[in-house]
C-alpha positions in Angstrom: 5.9 -11.6 -7.3 8.5 -11.2 -5.3 8.8 -14.5 -3.4 10.0 -12.9 -0.2 5.6 -11.4 -0.5 4.7 -14.9 -1.4 1.6 -16.7 1.1 -0.4 -19.2 0.1 -2.3 -21.3 2.6 -4.4 -24.3 2.9 -8.0 -24.2 4.7 -9.3 -27.8 3.9 -9.1 -30.4 6.4 -7.9 -30.2 10.0 -5.3 -32.9 10.8 -5.2 -33.6 14.5 -2.1 -36.4 14.2 0.0 -37.7 11.8 2.4 -37.1 9.7 2.1 -35.2 6.7 4.6 -34.8 3.8 4.9 -32.4 1.1 7.7 -31.4 -1.5 9.4 -28.0 -1.9 11.5 -26.6 -4.1 13.3 -23.8 -2.8 16.3 -21.1 -4.3 17.8 -19.8 -1.2 20.5 -17.7 -3.3 18.2 -14.9 -2.3 17.7 -15.8 1.5 15.6 -17.5 3.3 12.1 -19.6 2.5 9.8 -20.6 5.3 6.8 -23.0 6.1 4.2 -21.7 9.3 2.2 -24.4 10.7 -0.8 -24.3 12.8 -1.2 -20.7 11.4 -4.4 -18.9 12.9 -4.4 -16.8 9.7 -3.3 -18.6 6.5 -3.6 -16.0 4.3 -1.1 -13.2 6.5 2.4 -13.5 7.1 3.6 -14.4 10.5 5.0 -10.6 11.2 1.5 -9.1 10.8 0.5 -10.6 13.9 -0.9 -14.0 12.9 0.4 -16.6 15.6 1.9 -19.7 14.0 5.1 -22.0 14.3 7.3 -21.0 11.8 10.5 -23.4 10.2 12.5 -20.9 8.3 14.6 -22.7 5.8 18.4 -21.0 4.5 21.3 -22.2 2.9 23.2 -23.2 6.0 20.5 -24.0 8.6 17.3 -24.6 9.5 15.9 -23.2 12.6 12.7 -24.8 13.7 10.6 -24.1 15.5 9.8 -20.5 16.4 6.8 -19.0 17.3 6.0 -16.0 16.0 
């Protein structure tokens, strides 16, 4: 599976407020990776009409937040 076409979603407990933490390993040599929060559909991409906040991580910059 190509990394630029992979999506993983979480449909468990909703969180109203607080701090969420996670660990991620990223290979940014091939471009960028992103993390979506408050996604209207956890199984679809942001550019497919899915409303979300997208945090984009690149080798030299983090873009946060952008609304798709």
